[in-house]
C-alpha positions in Angstrom: 27.8 -14.2 19.4 24.7 -13.0 21.7 22.2 -11.3 19.5 21.6 -8.0 21.1 18.0 -7.6 22.4 15.6 -4.4 21.4 15.3 -1.9 24.2 11.8 -1.9 24.7 11.7 1.4 26.3 13.7 3.1 23.5 11.8 1.3 20.5 8.3 2.6 22.2 9.5 6.1 22.1 11.0 6.0 18.7 7.3 4.5 17.5 5.8 7.4 19.0 7.7 10.3 17.8 7.4 8.7 14.4 3.2 8.3 14.7 2.7 11.7 13.1 5.3 10.3 10.0 3.3 7.0 10.5 -0.2 8.8 9.9 1.4 10.9 6.8 2.3 7.4 5.0 -1.0 6.1 5.4 -2.4 9.0 3.8 -0.2 9.1 1.0 -0.7 5.2 0.5 -4.5 5.6 0.6 -4.5 8.3 -2.0 -2.0 6.1 -4.1 -4.7 3.4 -3.7 -7.4 5.9 -5.0 -5.3 6.6 -8.1 -4.8 2.9 -8.9 -8.6 2.6 -8.7 -9.2 5.5 -10.8 -7.1 4.2 -13.5 -9.2 0.9 -13.3 -12.5 3.0 -13.5 -11.3 5.1 -16.4 -9.8 2.0 -18.3 -13.1 0.2 -17.6 -15.4 3.4 -18.6 -13.3 3.7 -21.7 -13.7 0.0 -22.9 -17.4 0.3 -22.1 -17.8 3.4 -24.0 -20.3 4.9 -21.6 -20.4 5.8 -17.7 -20.6 2.9 -15.0 -23.2 2.6 -13.3 -22.6 2.8 -9.6 -22.6 -1.2 -9.2 -20.0 -1.4 -11.6 -18.0 1.3 -9.8 -18.4 -0.4 -6.5 -17.1 -3.9 -8.2 -14.3 -2.3 -10.3 -13.1 -0.7 -7.2 -13.2 -3.9 -4.8 -11.7 -5.4 -8.1 -8.7 -3.3 -7.9 -7.8 -3.1 -4.3 -7.9 -6.9 -4.4 -5.8 -7.2 -6.8 -3.2 -4.7 -5.4 -3.5 -6.9 -1.9 -2.7 -10.0 -3.8 0.3 -8.4 -5.4 1.7 -7.0 -2.4 1.2 -10.3 -0.5 3.3 -12.0 -3.3 6.6 -13.5 -2.0 8.5 -12.3 -4.7 7.0 -8.5 -4.7 7.7 -8.8 -1.0 11.6 -9.8 -1.5 11.8 -7.0 -3.9 10.4 -4.6 -1.6 12.6 -5.7 1.3 15.9 -5.7 -0.6 14.6 -2.2 -1.8 13.7 -1.1 1.8 17.4 -2.7 2.9 19.2 -0.9 0.2 17.7 2.3 1.1 18.6 1.9 4.8 22.2 1.0 4.3 
């Protein structure tokens, strides 16, 4: 059976039309990452019992972003997302 090829012009047009949605989703993703960072900062501050200094804040944020990137790069996590997206698409 011959595999259907992408119609590059139609795909390009669809991607261009979806650009605004992509931007909105990127903003939501950024806000969600900030929420994860805020959770980590609040937890660190609570365990320390005093406000974090600017260096500690930056270190916690960098650590949290790194942990998130590591998690979403994990093959098991990626497979879970793939399966959920396929179910949602169906």
